[in-house]
N, C-alpha and C positions, 0 to 999 in steps of 0.2 A: 186450811186448805192447801197451803204450800208444802208439797212433798213431791217425790219423784214421779208419781203417776199422773198428776194433773196435766203437765205439758204433753204427755203421751196421749192422754184421752182427748185433749183439745186438738192436738195434731190430727188424730183420727177423724174427728168430726170435720175439721177444716179440709181434709183430703176427700171427703165425700161419704164417709161411713155414716149411715143413717139409723141403722137398727142397733139394738143392744149387743147382739151377737157379732155384728161386723166390728163394732168398737172393741169388744172383748178380744176378738181374733187378733187385733193389732196391738194388744197389750198382754202377751203371754205371761202367766204367773200372777196376774192381778186377780184377786178374789172377786167374785161376782157381787157380793154384798158391798164390798168397798167401791167397786165401779158404780153401782147404783147410787151410793151415798155421794160420790164425787160428782156424778152427773147432776144430782139435785143441787149440790153446792155451786156448780158452774152455772146452773140456771139461776140460782139466787143471786149470783154475782153479775148476771146479765151477759154472760159470754156464750151460753148455749140456750136455745129455745127448745122446749120439749112439747111435742104435739102428740095427741092420740092418733094412732093409725086409723085410716078410713074404716077398717072393719071393726074398730072399737077394741081390739085386743092388742095390747102392747103400746109402745111409744116410738116416735121417730124423733131424732135429734138433729137440730139445725144450728149452724153458726149464726151469730148475730154480727152486726156491724162492729161491735166492740171486739169480738174474737177475730174477725178478719183484720182488724187493725193490729192485733197481736202477732199475725203471721210473720212479719219481718223480724220481730223479737225472737220467735221460735227458730227461724232460719239462722239468725245470728248466733244463738246459743248452740245450734247444731254445728255451724261452721267453726265456732270456738272449740267445741269438744273434739271435732275431727282433727283440728290442728294440734291441740295441747294435751289431749287425753291419750294415754298409752293403752289403747284397746287392741287386742289381738284376736285372732280367729277363735281362740278358746272362750272368749268373752261373749261371742255372738250366739244368740238363740236362733237356731235354724228356722223356726216358724216366723220369728220377727224379721229375719233377713229376707225370706221369700215374700212375706206380706209386704214389706217395705218396697222391694223391687217391683212387685205387681202394682202398687199404688203410685210409685214414683217414675218408673221407666217404661212400663208396658204401654205400647202405643196401640190402643184399641181402634183408632181411626184407620189403621192399615190392615187390620185383621179381617178375614172373610166373615160374612154374616152368620155362618153356622157356628156351632160351639167349638171353641178352641181351648185346649188345656195346656198349660205350661207346667212342666215337671222339673223339680230341682232334686238332684241327688247329691247328698253331702257325704263325702267319703268317711269322715270321722263320726258319723251319726249312725247308730244301730237301727234306727227306724227306717221304714221305707221312705223314698223321696217325698218331699212336700211340694206343693205347687199351688197354682191359682187357676180359677176357671173364669172364662169371660162371660159365661151364662150357665144357667142350670144349677142344680144342687151341687154343693161341694162334695168331694169324695171324702174318704176317711181321714185324710190329712190335708186335703186341699182347702183353700179358702176361696169362697165366692166373693169377688170384689165388685162393687157397683161401678158402672161405666163412668160415673162422675168422679171416681177416686183418683184420677191421674193429676188433677190440679186442684188447688184450694177453691172452694165454692163460696 
């Protein structure tokens, strides 16, 4: 189970992503079959709880007490990487950067109750700008982020 995607998947769940698609949006490049397998492994390890959606179609993913106890470890690894890794703008995936900003820094408590869209325009990216939506369905490149995604739950 120990490989590069597992901490990213766990971080997404801790940040409030509950559906498979929300978790996948925070891990660009991860194959859906591998994500499914990793989520089952995390459940078996006791760090993710998988529940059936109320409508019976699909699953919801929740952190356990064990995964919440891992949050400081994930933060420490991130702090270490920020200090010691030589990562430049060319290494950054625009989808991951915008998703991370929306989950870490977007203050939904100060937004108006109507739908608000944040758009990112990356100068070195040929695609149209990416962004996140505070409510409603995501656009072609936007990511719809749950309101609980600003802090670990």
